[in-house]
PLY file of the C-alpha trace (Angstrom):
ply
format ascii 1.0
element vertex 160
property float x
property float y
property float z
element edge 159
property int vertex1
property int vertex2
end_header
11.89 -4.57 16.83
9.73 -0.82 16.64
6.41 -1.03 14.80
5.52 2.01 13.10
1.81 2.06 12.59
0.90 3.61 9.02
-2.87 4.81 9.29
-6.08 5.11 7.07
-4.67 7.59 4.70
-0.92 7.63 5.50
2.60 6.52 4.72
5.52 5.63 6.50
8.72 5.28 4.83
11.88 3.73 7.08
15.52 2.97 6.47
15.64 1.18 9.97
15.82 -2.76 10.04
14.67 -2.59 12.98
11.73 -0.97 12.14
8.03 -2.90 11.14
5.88 -0.62 9.06
2.00 -1.99 9.62
-1.23 -0.99 8.77
-4.45 -3.14 9.97
-8.10 -3.68 8.95
-7.66 -2.97 5.08
-11.08 -2.95 3.50
-11.95 -0.97 0.56
-8.74 0.65 0.72
-5.10 -0.60 -0.28
-1.92 -1.02 0.76
1.40 -0.68 -1.26
4.29 -2.22 0.30
7.48 -1.55 -1.60
11.23 -2.29 -0.97
14.93 -1.94 -2.44
16.84 -4.62 -0.88
20.19 -3.07 -1.70
20.05 0.16 0.44
16.87 -1.72 2.64
14.70 1.39 2.56
11.03 0.52 2.55
7.51 2.32 2.45
3.84 1.52 3.17
1.32 3.44 1.90
-2.62 2.85 3.13
-4.89 4.64 0.83
-8.86 5.18 0.44
-9.67 6.14 -2.73
-8.67 5.94 -6.36
-9.06 9.41 -7.64
-8.32 13.40 -5.88
-10.17 14.99 -8.46
-13.17 13.91 -5.75
-11.49 16.30 -3.45
-8.83 18.51 -4.43
-8.39 20.69 -0.98
-8.48 17.37 0.94
-5.58 15.50 -1.80
-3.33 18.76 -1.58
-3.12 18.50 2.70
-3.21 14.62 2.40
-2.21 13.23 -0.30
-2.04 9.62 0.84
-5.59 9.51 0.74
-6.06 8.70 -3.15
-4.17 6.56 -5.11
-2.97 8.90 -7.90
-1.64 11.33 -5.03
-0.32 8.93 -2.60
1.64 6.19 -4.75
4.23 8.95 -6.52
4.33 10.40 -2.98
5.62 6.86 -1.52
7.97 5.87 -4.39
9.70 9.77 -4.55
10.07 9.38 -0.03
11.71 6.03 -1.02
14.14 7.24 -3.62
14.76 10.36 -1.33
16.29 7.48 1.06
18.69 5.90 -1.72
16.02 3.24 -2.62
16.19 2.95 -6.86
13.17 1.91 -9.01
14.81 -0.89 -11.11
15.46 -2.35 -7.84
11.92 -1.84 -5.63
9.79 -4.84 -5.09
5.84 -3.52 -5.19
3.31 -5.75 -3.15
-0.19 -4.99 -2.58
-2.79 -5.85 -0.86
-6.42 -5.24 0.27
-9.06 -3.85 -2.31
-11.79 -6.03 -0.69
-15.49 -5.17 -1.06
-16.53 -4.95 2.47
-19.98 -4.35 3.62
-20.80 -3.82 -0.37
-22.48 -7.15 -0.95
-24.42 -6.29 -3.97
-20.77 -4.39 -5.32
-22.59 -1.15 -6.22
-19.86 1.05 -4.97
-16.97 -0.92 -6.07
-14.86 1.20 -3.50
-12.27 -1.96 -3.37
-12.16 -2.53 -7.42
-11.93 0.74 -8.20
-9.38 1.12 -6.08
-7.56 -1.79 -8.04
-7.98 -0.15 -11.25
-6.71 2.87 -10.22
-3.54 1.22 -9.47
-2.70 -0.87 -12.07
-3.56 2.13 -13.93
-0.89 4.50 -12.25
1.88 1.44 -12.35
1.37 0.65 -15.90
1.89 4.40 -17.01
5.03 4.50 -14.57
6.25 0.97 -15.88
6.10 -0.36 -12.21
5.26 -4.85 -12.24
3.85 -5.97 -8.78
5.78 -8.53 -7.45
3.26 -10.33 -5.27
-0.14 -9.03 -4.51
-3.76 -10.37 -2.06
-6.58 -8.17 -3.55
-10.24 -8.44 -3.66
-12.26 -11.22 -2.27
-14.44 -9.62 0.46
-12.54 -9.75 3.67
-10.51 -7.63 6.25
-6.47 -7.41 5.82
-3.60 -6.38 8.33
-0.21 -6.32 6.57
3.69 -6.07 7.88
6.55 -5.34 6.41
9.94 -6.02 7.99
12.38 -2.93 6.99
15.57 -5.82 8.03
14.97 -8.34 4.73
11.65 -6.56 3.29
9.05 -9.63 4.22
5.81 -8.74 3.68
2.75 -10.22 5.97
-0.48 -10.06 5.53
-2.76 -10.97 7.94
-6.39 -12.21 6.23
-9.65 -14.60 6.57
-9.80 -16.47 9.45
-6.38 -14.92 10.87
-4.12 -17.05 8.81
-0.73 -15.49 8.07
0.59 -15.53 4.82
3.82 -14.14 3.52
3.31 -12.12 0.12
0 1
1 2
2 3
3 4
4 5
5 6
6 7
7 8
8 9
9 10
10 11
11 12
12 13
13 14
14 15
15 16
16 17
17 18
18 19
19 20
20 21
21 22
22 23
23 24
24 25
25 26
26 27
27 28
28 29
29 30
30 31
31 32
32 33
33 34
34 35
35 36
36 37
37 38
38 39
39 40
40 41
41 42
42 43
43 44
44 45
45 46
46 47
47 48
48 49
49 50
50 51
51 52
52 53
53 54
54 55
55 56
56 57
57 58
58 59
59 60
60 61
61 62
62 63
63 64
64 65
65 66
66 67
67 68
68 69
69 70
70 71
71 72
72 73
73 74
74 75
75 76
76 77
77 78
78 79
79 80
80 81
81 82
82 83
83 84
84 85
85 86
86 87
87 88
88 89
89 90
90 91
91 92
92 93
93 94
94 95
95 96
96 97
97 98
98 99
99 100
100 101
101 102
102 103
103 104
104 105
105 106
106 107
107 108
108 109
109 110
110 111
111 112
112 113
113 114
114 115
115 116
116 117
117 118
118 119
119 120
120 121
121 122
122 123
123 124
124 125
125 126
126 127
127 128
128 129
129 130
130 131
131 132
132 133
133 134
134 135
135 136
136 137
137 138
138 139
139 140
140 141
141 142
142 143
143 144
144 145
145 146
146 147
147 148
148 149
149 150
150 151
151 152
152 153
153 154
154 155
155 156
156 157
157 158
158 159
């Protein structure tokens, strides 16, 4: 088994059944895991912010930083390896309120809302999710079978 780390503002795609895509310490960021079980293609996006209009130059150089630019790249990259939208399983994690006790910035909440808006416009349904709350998460997507595990509060690992 080969672990491929997906950093902050990063996307990784694989069709190698020995790969596990993993992203660590999701706080207000969002991880979007998609998987096509027929062709065994999966991808994991770790985006930081909801809207690329905050910095269009950064969005051009690193689309994975933003929901509105990263999500399309994730799906299109998986399609290039044979995935099809109608078969794609979608799992979403993150969007916590970390270090924002007064909920002033609401970055996690804004990230979740941006994702839902993009999915709604593109007729994409979320199969499972673990979002919000106030703790960090680590996510692992196994390309062999599409299983997705989330390590969250108190180190408890659950299948998503």
